[in-house]
Residue, then its C-alpha position, 0 to 999 in steps of 0.5 A: x768791940x771796944x776801942x782804945x781810950x784816949x789819955x795823955x800817955x796814949x796820946x803821947x805815944x800816938x804823937x811820937x815821931x822820935x824815929x822819923x829819920x830812922x824810918x825814912x832811911x829804911x828801904x820802906x822809907x815810911x813815916x811813924x805810925x804808932x799802934x797803941x792798943x792798951x787800957x789799964x784794967x786789962x787782965x792779959x798782956x801780950x808783948x810782941x816785937x813791933x808791928x809789921x807792914x800789915x799792922x802799920x797799914x791797918x793800925x790794929x795789932x796782929x791783923x796778919x797771919x801771925x795774929x791768926x796763929x797767935x789767936x789760935x794758940x790762945x784759943x780766942x776769937x777776934x772779939x775777945x782778942x781786941x777787947x781792951x777790957x781783957x787784953x792789952x797789946x804792948x809791943x817792944x816798939x809801937x811802930x813798924x821798924x821797916x825793912x832793910x835793903x834785902x827785905x828783912x824785918x828790922x829789929x824794934x828800935x831800942x829808943x821806943x822801949x827806953x822812952x815808953x815802956x816803963x810808963x806803960x807798964x806802970x799804967x797797966x799795973x800787975x797782969x794776971x797773964x803776960x805772953x812774951x812773944x819772941x826774943x825781944x820781949x823775953x829779953x826785956x821782961x825775963x833777961x833771957x837770950x835764947x828763945x828755944x831755951x826760954x820757951x822750953x822752960x815755960x813751966x818756970x814762969x807759968x801760970x802768970x807768964x808764958x814765953x812764946x816763939x813769934x807766931x810768924x810763918x817763918x817759925x813753922x819749921x821750929x814748931x815741927x822740931x819742937x812738938x812739945x810746944x803744941x802738945x804741952x804748952x799750948x793746952x796750958x796756955x789756952x786753959x790759963x787764957x780761958x781762966x783769966x778772960 
């Protein structure tokens, strides 16, 4: 399994502490820990929201049940998923944003995307396949608002872009209400992932 290559951009992101005061003020009162997992030359880009608490602890993206579900949707194992020559994982924020006082996930700080996103996208170059996981990713890349409507219109973007709901357990009810997602989108996604990886 390959590891991220150090370079000036990656090192700059790993050293970023722009949100330190913001994170210290959350219910989790944690320090920034940017999770960087990309390398120019990858063919697939996964754009998520932000690392969760488990990813903050592990330092690897999608090391949680959401990652298990996402890998199942893609039809790949961990070896392929974490192979930087194949797949880049670039969330809308590189750090865990923390929880609010009620224990809910905070949204990705816009400062992260404003600081790093354009530079990372330029460094990665064109991708054969981009997975837009959740509303934050879809808003930035497609300018859309409603996740269900965006995912329902997936054919408008395929085969180069697939908008997806977040693979969190919280979306299990959504998956039950939208049987077309697993019946139609997932087989097309798996075929495309197999084709480009």
